[in-house]
LUMMAR-940054 format. One record per atom (N, C-alpha, C): residue in one letter; x negated, y negated, z; atom name; residue number from 1. Coordinates in nm, 3 decimals, decimal comma. Atoms other than C-alpha are relative to their C-alpha. Layout:
% LUMMAR-940054
aa = A; X = X; Y = Y; Z = Z; at = CA; i = NUM
...
END
This chain:
% LUMMAR-940054
aa = M; X = 0,040; Y = -0,043; Z = -0,132; at = N; i = 1
aa = M; X = 4,855; Y = 1,885; Z = 0,069; at = CA; i = 1
aa = M; X = 0,121; Y = -0,005; Z = 0,093; at = C; i = 1
aa = S; X = -0,113; Y = 0,001; Z = -0,093; at = N; i = 2
aa = S; X = 5,098; Y = 1,974; Z = 0,342; at = CA; i = 2
aa = S; X = -0,031; Y = -0,086; Z = 0,121; at = C; i = 2
aa = E; X = 0,014; Y = 0,085; Z = -0,117; at = N; i = 3
aa = E; X = 5,157; Y = 1,775; Z = 0,654; at = CA; i = 3
aa = E; X = -0,081; Y = 0,072; Z = 0,108; at = C; i = 3
aa = C; X = 0,081; Y = -0,064; Z = -0,104; at = N; i = 4
aa = C; X = 4,904; Y = 1,838; Z = 0,930; at = CA; i = 4
aa = C; X = 0,075; Y = -0,004; Z = 0,133; at = C; i = 4
aa = K; X = -0,069; Y = -0,008; Z = -0,129; at = N; i = 5
aa = K; X = 4,991; Y = 1,905; Z = 1,293; at = CA; i = 5
aa = K; X = 0,008; Y = -0,134; Z = 0,072; at = C; i = 5
aa = H; X = -0,006; Y = 0,132; Z = -0,060; at = N; i = 6
aa = H; X = 4,928; Y = 1,540; Z = 1,378; at = CA; i = 6
aa = H; X = 0,103; Y = -0,090; Z = -0,070; at = C; i = 6
aa = G; X = -0,107; Y = 0,073; Z = 0,066; at = N; i = 7
aa = G; X = 5,206; Y = 1,428; Z = 1,141; at = CA; i = 7
aa = G; X = -0,043; Y = -0,085; Z = -0,118; at = C; i = 7
aa = M; X = 0,046; Y = 0,079; Z = 0,115; at = N; i = 8
aa = M; X = 4,995; Y = 1,280; Z = 0,863; at = CA; i = 8
aa = M; X = 0,018; Y = 0,083; Z = -0,127; at = C; i = 8
aa = R; X = -0,026; Y = -0,072; Z = 0,124; at = N; i = 9
aa = R; X = 5,093; Y = 1,372; Z = 0,510; at = CA; i = 9
aa = R; X = -0,127; Y = 0,040; Z = -0,075; at = C; i = 9
aa = S; X = 0,121; Y = -0,030; Z = 0,077; at = N; i = 10
aa = S; X = 4,749; Y = 1,353; Z = 0,357; at = CA; i = 10
aa = S; X = -0,100; Y = 0,083; Z = 0,079; at = C; i = 10
aa = G; X = 0,093; Y = -0,075; Z = -0,083; at = N; i = 11
aa = G; X = 4,584; Y = 1,537; Z = 0,646; at = CA; i = 11
aa = G; X = -0,096; Y = -0,093; Z = 0,070; at = C; i = 11
aa = C; X = 0,088; Y = 0,087; Z = -0,075; at = N; i = 12
aa = C; X = 4,371; Y = 1,384; Z = 0,914; at = CA; i = 12
aa = C; X = -0,141; Y = 0,059; Z = 0,008; at = C; i = 12
aa = V; X = 0,139; Y = -0,043; Z = -0,009; at = N; i = 13
aa = V; X = 3,999; Y = 1,409; Z = 0,981; at = CA; i = 13
aa = V; X = -0,014; Y = 0,118; Z = 0,095; at = C; i = 13
aa = Y; X = 0,009; Y = -0,106; Z = -0,099; at = N; i = 14
aa = Y; X = 4,058; Y = 1,636; Z = 1,278; at = CA; i = 14
aa = Y; X = 0,041; Y = 0,135; Z = -0,057; at = C; i = 14
aa = C; X = -0,047; Y = -0,126; Z = 0,057; at = N; i = 15
aa = C; X = 4,247; Y = 1,897; Z = 1,078; at = CA; i = 15
aa = C; X = -0,072; Y = 0,038; Z = -0,129; at = C; i = 15
aa = H; X = 0,051; Y = -0,030; Z = 0,133; at = N; i = 16
aa = H; X = 4,097; Y = 1,866; Z = 0,732; at = CA; i = 16
aa = H; X = -0,140; Y = -0,054; Z = -0,026; at = C; i = 16
aa = G; X = 0,134; Y = 0,054; Z = 0,016; at = N; i = 17
aa = G; X = 3,759; Y = 1,711; Z = 0,794; at = CA; i = 17
aa = G; X = -0,104; Y = 0,111; Z = 0,000; at = C; i = 17
aa = R; X = 0,109; Y = -0,098; Z = -0,003; at = N; i = 18
aa = R; X = 3,424; Y = 1,881; Z = 0,786; at = CA; i = 18
aa = R; X = -0,015; Y = 0,053; Z = 0,141; at = C; i = 18
aa = T; X = 0,018; Y = -0,059; Z = -0,132; at = N; i = 19
aa = T; X = 3,361; Y = 2,120; Z = 1,067; at = CA; i = 19
aa = T; X = -0,144; Y = -0,016; Z = 0,047; at = C; i = 19
aa = T; X = 0,141; Y = 0,017; Z = -0,037; at = N; i = 20
aa = T; X = 2,983; Y = 2,087; Z = 1,057; at = CA; i = 20
aa = T; X = -0,055; Y = -0,119; Z = -0,076; at = C; i = 20
aa = P; X = 0,060; Y = 0,113; Z = 0,071; at = N; i = 21
aa = P; X = 2,791; Y = 1,773; Z = 0,977; at = CA; i = 21
aa = P; X = -0,108; Y = 0,049; Z = -0,096; at = C; i = 21
aa = T; X = 0,102; Y = -0,038; Z = 0,096; at = N; i = 22
aa = T; X = 2,569; Y = 1,790; Z = 0,674; at = CA; i = 22
aa = T; X = -0,135; Y = -0,050; Z = 0,049; at = C; i = 22
aa = A; X = 0,134; Y = 0,036; Z = -0,047; at = N; i = 23
aa = A; X = 2,202; Y = 1,791; Z = 0,763; at = CA; i = 23
aa = A; X = -0,078; Y = -0,064; Z = -0,115; at = C; i = 23
aa = E; X = 0,081; Y = 0,066; Z = 0,101; at = N; i = 24
aa = E; X = 1,997; Y = 1,540; Z = 0,571; at = CA; i = 24
aa = E; X = -0,142; Y = 0,053; Z = 0,009; at = C; i = 24
aa = P; X = 0,140; Y = -0,043; Z = -0,007; at = N; i = 25
aa = P; X = 1,650; Y = 1,654; Z = 0,475; at = CA; i = 25
aa = P; X = -0,084; Y = -0,111; Z = 0,063; at = C; i = 25
aa = P; X = 0,080; Y = 0,104; Z = -0,064; at = N; i = 26
aa = P; X = 1,393; Y = 1,475; Z = 0,688; at = CA; i = 26
aa = P; X = -0,082; Y = -0,077; Z = -0,102; at = C; i = 26
aa = R; X = 0,075; Y = 0,084; Z = 0,093; at = N; i = 27
aa = R; X = 1,240; Y = 1,184; Z = 0,506; at = CA; i = 27
aa = R; X = -0,146; Y = -0,004; Z = 0,042; at = C; i = 27
aa = P; X = 0,141; Y = 0,011; Z = -0,039; at = N; i = 28
aa = P; X = 0,864; Y = 1,166; Z = 0,490; at = CA; i = 28
aa = P; X = -0,026; Y = -0,134; Z = 0,066; at = C; i = 28
aa = K; X = 0,027; Y = 0,123; Z = -0,074; at = N; i = 29
aa = K; X = 0,732; Y = 0,913; Z = 0,736; at = CA; i = 29
aa = K; X = -0,089; Y = -0,091; Z = -0,082; at = C; i = 29
aa = K; X = 0,084; Y = 0,096; Z = 0,069; at = N; i = 30
aa = K; X = 0,591; Y = 0,598; Z = 0,590; at = CA; i = 30
aa = K; X = -0,125; Y = -0,022; Z = 0,082; at = C; i = 30
aa = R; X = 0,126; Y = 0,021; Z = -0,070; at = N; i = 31
aa = R; X = 0,228; Y = 0,553; Z = 0,675; at = CA; i = 31
aa = R; X = -0,019; Y = -0,149; Z = 0,020; at = C; i = 31
aa = T; X = 0,021; Y = 0,140; Z = -0,031; at = N; i = 32
aa = T; X = 0,184; Y = 0,227; Z = 0,850; at = CA; i = 32
aa = T; X = -0,149; Y = -0,028; Z = 0,010; at = C; i = 32
aa = K; X = 0,139; Y = 0,041; Z = -0,009; at = N; i = 33
aa = K; X = -0,135; Y = 0,032; Z = 0,871; at = CA; i = 33
aa = K; X = -0,062; Y = 0,049; Z = 0,131; at = C; i = 33
aa = A; X = 0,050; Y = -0,040; Z = -0,132; at = N; i = 34
aa = A; X = -0,170; Y = 0,114; Z = 1,240; at = CA; i = 34
aa = A; X = -0,033; Y = 0,149; Z = 0,004; at = C; i = 34
aa = S; X = 0,026; Y = -0,143; Z = -0,003; at = N; i = 35
aa = S; X = -0,143; Y = 0,490; Z = 1,189; at = CA; i = 35
aa = S; X = -0,122; Y = 0,035; Z = -0,085; at = C; i = 35
aa = R; X = 0,116; Y = -0,026; Z = 0,085; at = N; i = 36
aa = R; X = -0,396; Y = 0,483; Z = 0,908; at = CA; i = 36
aa = R; X = -0,128; Y = -0,041; Z = 0,071; at = C; i = 36
aa = L; X = 0,118; Y = 0,046; Z = -0,073; at = N; i = 37
aa = L; X = -0,637; Y = 0,282; Z = 1,119; at = CA; i = 37
aa = L; X = -0,032; Y = 0,091; Z = 0,117; at = C; i = 37
aa = S; X = 0,025; Y = -0,089; Z = -0,113; at = N; i = 38
aa = S; X = -0,592; Y = 0,512; Z = 1,416; at = CA; i = 38
aa = S; X = -0,058; Y = 0,132; Z = -0,049; at = C; i = 38
aa = E; X = 0,058; Y = -0,122; Z = 0,055; at = N; i = 39
aa = E; X = -0,664; Y = 0,814; Z = 1,197; at = CA; i = 39
aa = E; X = -0,147; Y = -0,022; Z = -0,036; at = C; i = 39
aa = Q; X = 0,139; Y = 0,031; Z = 0,032; at = N; i = 40
aa = Q; X = -0,981; Y = 0,648; Z = 1,072; at = CA; i = 40
aa = Q; X = -0,085; Y = -0,006; Z = 0,127; at = C; i = 40
aa = M; X = 0,073; Y = 0,010; Z = -0,126; at = N; i = 41
aa = M; X = -1,085; Y = 0,571; Z = 1,429; at = CA; i = 41
aa = M; X = -0,021; Y = 0,139; Z = 0,061; at = C; i = 41
aa = N; X = 0,015; Y = -0,137; Z = -0,051; at = N; i = 42
aa = N; X = -1,020; Y = 0,932; Z = 1,533; at = CA; i = 42
aa = N; X = -0,108; Y = 0,075; Z = -0,075; at = C; i = 42
aa = E; X = 0,103; Y = -0,067; Z = 0,080; at = N; i = 43
aa = E; X = -1,234; Y = 1,059; Z = 1,246; at = CA; i = 43
aa = E; X = -0,138; Y = -0,050; Z = 0,037; at = C; i = 43
aa = R; X = 0,130; Y = 0,056; Z = -0,039; at = N; i = 44
aa = R; X = -1,515; Y = 0,823; Z = 1,341; at = CA; i = 44
aa = R; X = -0,043; Y = 0,052; Z = 0,136; at = C; i = 44
aa = M; X = 0,033; Y = -0,048; Z = -0,134; at = N; i = 45
aa = M; X = -1,498; Y = 0,929; Z = 1,705; at = CA; i = 45
aa = M; X = -0,042; Y = 0,146; Z = -0,002; at = C; i = 45
aa = T; X = 0,038; Y = -0,141; Z = 0,006; at = N; i = 46
aa = T; X = -1,510; Y = 1,298; Z = 1,617; at = CA; i = 46
aa = T; X = -0,137; Y = 0,017; Z = -0,063; at = C; i = 46
aa = T; X = 0,134; Y = -0,012; Z = 0,060; at = N; i = 47
aa = T; X = -1,811; Y = 1,249; Z = 1,391; at = CA; i = 47
aa = T; X = -0,107; Y = -0,050; Z = 0,096; at = C; i = 47
aa = L; X = 0,097; Y = 0,047; Z = -0,099; at = N; i = 48
aa = L; X = -1,985; Y = 1,046; Z = 1,664; at = CA; i = 48
aa = L; X = -0,024; Y = 0,103; Z = 0,108; at = C; i = 48
aa = K; X = 0,014; Y = -0,103; Z = -0,103; at = N; i = 49
aa = K; X = -1,918; Y = 1,315; Z = 1,923; at = CA; i = 49
aa = K; X = -0,079; Y = 0,119; Z = -0,052; at = C; i = 49
aa = R; X = 0,074; Y = -0,111; Z = 0,062; at = N; i = 50
aa = R; X = -2,044; Y = 1,584; Z = 1,685; at = CA; i = 50
aa = R; X = -0,148; Y = -0,034; Z = -0,011; at = C; i = 50
aa = R; X = 0,139; Y = 0,045; Z = 0,014; at = N; i = 51
aa = R; X = -2,359; Y = 1,383; Z = 1,619; at = CA; i = 51
aa = R; X = -0,071; Y = -0,004; Z = 0,136; at = C; i = 51
aa = L; X = 0,058; Y = 0,001; Z = -0,135; at = N; i = 52
aa = L; X = -2,417; Y = 1,332; Z = 1,993; at = CA; i = 52
aa = L; X = -0,032; Y = 0,141; Z = 0,048; at = C; i = 52
aa = R; X = 0,026; Y = -0,138; Z = -0,037; at = N; i = 53
aa = R; X = -2,384; Y = 1,706; Z = 2,051; at = CA; i = 53
aa = R; X = -0,124; Y = 0,054; Z = -0,070; at = C; i = 53
aa = Q; X = 0,119; Y = -0,045; Z = 0,076; at = N; i = 54
aa = Q; X = -2,642; Y = 1,769; Z = 1,778; at = CA; i = 54
aa = Q; X = -0,127; Y = -0,059; Z = 0,062; at = C; i = 54
aa = L; X = 0,118; Y = 0,065; Z = -0,057; at = N; i = 55
aa = L; X = -2,885; Y = 1,518; Z = 1,930; at = CA; i = 55
aa = L; X = -0,036; Y = 0,056; Z = 0,137; at = C; i = 55
aa = R; X = 0,026; Y = -0,056; Z = -0,134; at = N; i = 56
aa = R; X = -2,844; Y = 1,665; Z = 2,278; at = CA; i = 56
aa = R; X = -0,039; Y = 0,146; Z = -0,006; at = C; i = 56
aa = G; X = 0,038; Y = -0,139; Z = 0,016; at = N; i = 57
aa = G; X = -2,902; Y = 2,015; Z = 2,144; at = CA; i = 57
aa = G; X = 0,103; Y = 0,098; Z = 0,054; at = C; i = 57
aa = E; X = -0,106; Y = -0,089; Z = -0,049; at = N; i = 58
aa = E; X = -2,568; Y = 2,160; Z = 2,253; at = CA; i = 58
aa = E; X = 0,055; Y = 0,084; Z = -0,111; at = C; i = 58
END
């Protein structure tokens, strides 16, 4: 490798480094206990609301 404009023989990060950072693929989120419980609560609430609508005749 030839000397870069900053005077380093092996080349510096500024001259010979990557120009664009590599994008890591997004990791799947771990399901925590709280998120699972909140999803269950949401499902229960939607079924309760649906049942109430049926009982009210809406």
